[in-house]
C-alpha positions in Angstrom: -8.3 49.3 -13.9 -9.7 46.1 -15.5 -7.0 43.9 -13.9 -8.1 45.0 -10.4 -11.7 44.0 -11.1 -10.9 40.7 -12.7 -8.8 39.5 -9.7 -11.9 40.1 -7.4 -14.4 38.3 -9.7 -14.1 34.9 -7.9 -14.8 36.6 -4.6 -17.7 38.5 -6.0 -19.4 35.4 -7.5 -18.8 33.5 -4.3 -20.4 36.3 -2.4 -23.5 36.6 -4.5 -23.8 32.8 -4.5 -23.6 32.0 -8.2 -25.5 28.6 -8.4 -23.3 25.7 -9.3 -24.9 22.7 -11.0 -25.3 19.9 -8.6 -23.8 16.6 -9.7 -26.5 14.0 -9.6 -25.3 10.5 -8.7 -26.1 7.9 -11.3 -27.2 4.8 -9.5 -25.0 1.8 -10.4 -22.2 4.1 -11.7 -19.7 3.4 -8.9 -16.6 4.7 -10.8 -18.4 7.9 -11.9 -17.5 7.5 -15.6 -21.2 8.0 -16.6 -21.4 4.5 -18.0 -22.9 1.6 -16.2 -20.9 -1.5 -17.1 -19.0 -4.5 -15.8 -16.4 -2.3 -14.1 -19.3 -1.0 -11.8 -20.3 -4.6 -11.1 -16.8 -5.4 -9.9 -16.7 -2.4 -7.6 -20.1 -3.4 -6.2 -19.1 -7.0 -5.6 -16.0 -5.7 -3.8 -18.2 -3.5 -1.6 -20.3 -6.5 -0.7 -17.4 -8.8 0.0 -15.4 -6.1 2.0 -17.9 -3.7 3.5 -15.3 -2.5 6.0 -13.0 -1.1 3.4 -13.0 2.7 3.0 -15.4 3.9 0.4 -16.5 7.5 -0.4 -20.1 8.3 0.5 -21.0 9.0 -3.2 -19.8 5.5 -4.1 -22.0 4.0 -1.4 -25.0 6.0 -2.6 -24.4 4.8 -6.2 -24.0 1.2 -4.9 -27.5 1.1 -3.4 -29.0 0.4 -6.8 -32.5 -0.3 -5.6 -32.5 2.5 -3.1 -33.6 0.5 -0.2 -31.0 1.9 2.2 -28.9 -1.3 2.1 -26.1 -2.4 -0.1 -26.4 -6.1 -0.6 -26.6 -8.9 -3.2 -30.0 -7.7 -4.5 -28.3 -4.5 -5.7 -25.6 -6.4 -7.7 -28.2 -8.8 -9.1 -30.4 -6.0 -10.3 -27.4 -4.1 -11.7 -26.3 -7.2 -13.6 -29.8 -7.7 -14.9 -29.9 -4.2 -16.3 -26.4 -4.2 -17.8 -26.9 -7.7 -19.4 -30.6 -7.1 -20.2 -31.5 -10.4 -18.6 -33.9 -11.6 -15.9 -33.2 -11.7 -12.3 -32.5 -15.5 -12.5 -30.2 -14.9 -15.5 -28.3 -12.3 -13.5 -27.9 -14.7 -10.6 -26.6 -17.4 -12.9 -24.1 -15.0 -14.4 -22.9 -13.9 -11.0 -22.5 -17.6 -9.9 -20.3 -18.3 -12.9 -18.3 -15.1 -12.9 -18.1 -14.3 -9.1 -18.4 -17.6 -7.2 -16.8 -16.0 -4.1 -19.9 -13.8 -3.8 -22.1 -16.9 -3.0 -25.1 -15.3 -4.5 -27.6 -18.0 -3.8 -26.5 -18.2 -0.2 -26.8 -14.5 0.3 -30.2 -14.4 -1.3 -31.4 -17.2 0.9 -30.1 -15.3 4.0 -32.0 -12.2 2.9 -35.1 -14.4 2.4 -34.9 -15.8 5.9 -34.5 -12.3 7.5 -37.7 -11.0 5.7 
């Protein structure tokens, strides 16, 4: 008798709508390891350099670090600033040194001209 009931439990809980904990997206955690570090910076730089590549929606949500609806160089500068515990300018200098292909200053200037 018990074996008949236990095989129907998944259906039963699905039917009554047992609440499942919603996974909250940690901004800046692009690889979903629950740690914000340089690996996330690399992924964010890749998204900025190659925005046409295929990314899952959750990754793009995590990439918009400042939650302004756009993924751009400001997100990566702010992420670096938090990870390295430095100023905005310190993060820019770190990115210039470590990711010259990102052209941080040029991208910041372009954003400045748009606003």
